[in-house]
N, C-alpha and C positions, 0 to 999 in steps of 0.2 A: 631429151637432151637438147641443148641449144646449138652446139657446134660439134661437128665430128672432126676432132683434131688429135694430134699425138698426145697432148696433155690429158685429154679425156681417156684415151687408151691407157696411158700410164697409170691413171687413178683407178679406172674401172676394170681393166683386164684381170687383175688378181681377184676382184670380187666376182666377176663372171665365172672364172675357173672354180672358185670356192662354191658358188651356187650350183654349178653343174655337178661337182663332186658330191655335195650334200644331197642333191636330188637323186643322184645315182645310188648313193649309200642307203638312203631311207627306203627307196623302192627295192633295192637288193635285200635289205634286212627284212622288209615286210614280206617280200615274195618268198624268201627262204622259210621264215617262221610261220607263214600262213599255211605251209604244207605240213607243219608239225602239230598233231592234235594234242590237246591237253588231256592228262589222265582223268580229270574230273568229268570230261565229256560235256562240259557246260558251254552253251553258246554265249556270245557277247551280250545278247539281249537278256538272257537269263541271269548272267553275271551282274549286269547293271541293276536288274530288279532286286536281286538278293542283296547287293551292296547298298542300294537305296534304303531297303527295309532295315538293314543292320545299322545304317548311319542315322536313321530317324528322319530321312528326307522325304517329305510328302508334298505333293503338288508339283513335282517335276514330271513333265510329260515326255514320253519316248516316241520319237518319230523316225521314219526312214528317210534317207536322202540318197539321191542318185550319185553314181560315180564311185571311184575308189580313192581312199585316203581323203574323203571329204567330210569325215566325222567331225562334229563340233558341238559345243554347248552354247546356247543363246541365252545370256543372262537377262535380256530384256523380256523375253517371252517365257523364260524358265522351261526351255525345251532342250532336251539332249537328243541330237540327231545322229543316227548310226547308218553307215552304208550297209548294203545287203550282205556283203562278204563278212563284215564284222558282226552284224546282228545275228545272222543265221549260222555262221561258222563256229566251230569249237576248236579254234587254233590258238597257239601261243600268241601270235601276232594280234589276233582279234581281241583277246582278253587284254593285252597291253594297251591297245588303242581305246577300247571301251572304258577301261579303268582310268586312263588318262583324262578322258573327257568327263568322267564322273568326278575326278579330282577338281576340275574347274567348277562343277556344280557345288562341291563342298566349299570351295573358296568363296563362291557367291553367297552361300548360306551363312558362312561365318563372318562375312564382311571383310574378307582378306584385303588389307589395304593396297598392296600392289595391283590387285585386280581392279579395285575401285578407281585407283589412280589412272590405270591404263584406259578404263572405260570413259573416264572424264576427259581424256585426251582426244577421243575419237572425233568430236565435232571440230576441235581446233585443227586436227591433222587433216580432216577432209577439206576444210576451207584453205588451210595453209598450203597444202600440196598443189592446189589449183592456183591460188592467188600468188604463191611464190614464183611459179613459172612466169606469170604475167608481169609481175613487178620486175623480175630480173631482165626480161626481154625489153620492157619499156625503158628501164634504167639504162641498159646498154645502148638502146637506140638513141635516147636523149643525150647520153654522154658522147656518142659518136657524132651527134648533130651539134655538139658544142655547148649543150646546156650544163651549167655548173652543178646542178642538183641531180643530174642523172645517176652519179655514183651513189648518192644517198638513197635514191629510189631502189637501185639494184641491191644495196645492203638490206633494205627492208624486205626485199624478196628472199634474200638468203636467210634472214631471220625467220620469215614465215615458213620457208622450206625446211628449216631445222626441226620443225615439229615432227617430221617423219623419223628423224634420227632419235629424237627423244622417245617417240612411241616404240621404236624397235628396241631401244634400251630398256624401257619399262616392261616390254613383253618377255624378255629373257627370264627374269626371276619368277614370273607368273607360270611360264611353261615348265621351268625346272622344278618348281614346287608341286605342280600338278603331277609330274612324273614321279617325284618322291612319294606323294600320297598314293599313286597308283601301285607302286611297288609294295608299299606297306600294306595296302588293302588286300592285294592278291595273296601276299604271303601269310598275313595274319588270319585270313579266312580259309586258308587251305585250298583256294581255287587253283593255285599252282603249287605243286608238291615236290617236284624233283629239282635237282641242281641244273639239269638241262633246261627245264622250263624257266627257272629264274634267270639263267644266262640269256635265254631267248628274249624274255620280257625286257631285260636290261638293255640288250642290244637294240631292240626296236625303239625303246624310249630314248636311248642315247643318239640314235640316228635321227630321230625327230628333233631332238635338241640342237643338233648340228645345223639343221636348216634355219633355226632362229639365230644362231651365231652368224651364219652366212648372211642372213637378212640384215643383221645389225652392221656387219662389215660393209655391206653394199650401201646402206644408208649413210654411214659415216664417210666412206670414200667419195660418194657422190656429193655430199655436203662439202667436203674438203675441196673438191674440184671447183665448185662454184665460189667458195671462199677465195681460192687462188685466182680464179678468173676476175672477180670483182676487185680483189686486191691489186692485181696487175693493172687494171683499168685506172684505179685510183692513183697509182704511182706514175702512170703516164700523164695524168692530168696535173701533177705537181710541177 
């Protein structure tokens, strides 16, 4: 951030609280349901192998990844990476996470447009998130120095920085669809069999979705802060 002021707190405090709550909820749900074994006694690694074969997906490599809740699918290298607790455990939470990541592999295989759109945004977001900060700071400095075009430079920075909010917005349908696919796959294949298992998978997936909602709220509120900052600067120059 550029300035630590009351306006920044006004915009970002709700987002910080939501992010903390989302992080607590997802870890709480994962911790609870990672202690509940699935009746099928199948591990996350075995579940992914079975679901890959059932879906006709070949060429997807499975690898381990360090940490907890670090599981992800890499569409560039066609690699699905599972943390040790998910890969080796036979828990409700583990199956939920593994199936969710497989949902992303299915999206990639089918050419799911929201996933392709999000992937296309990555280079722009990587550049814009860094360039945006620089342009905003330079613009504010120029405006404070009396340069008439400083506000325009700052607005360019806001525009570049807006890519992060667009990316967060594009991420939400991708993650929700992967969770929907995960629930359907686990239910249809009988990997989860009881109402308790279904409830647990749903809770873990919903908790994960909340983190992306919180991420979107944070990106939007941060963008609004900079819009208000540059807008106020423009009004002072009039």
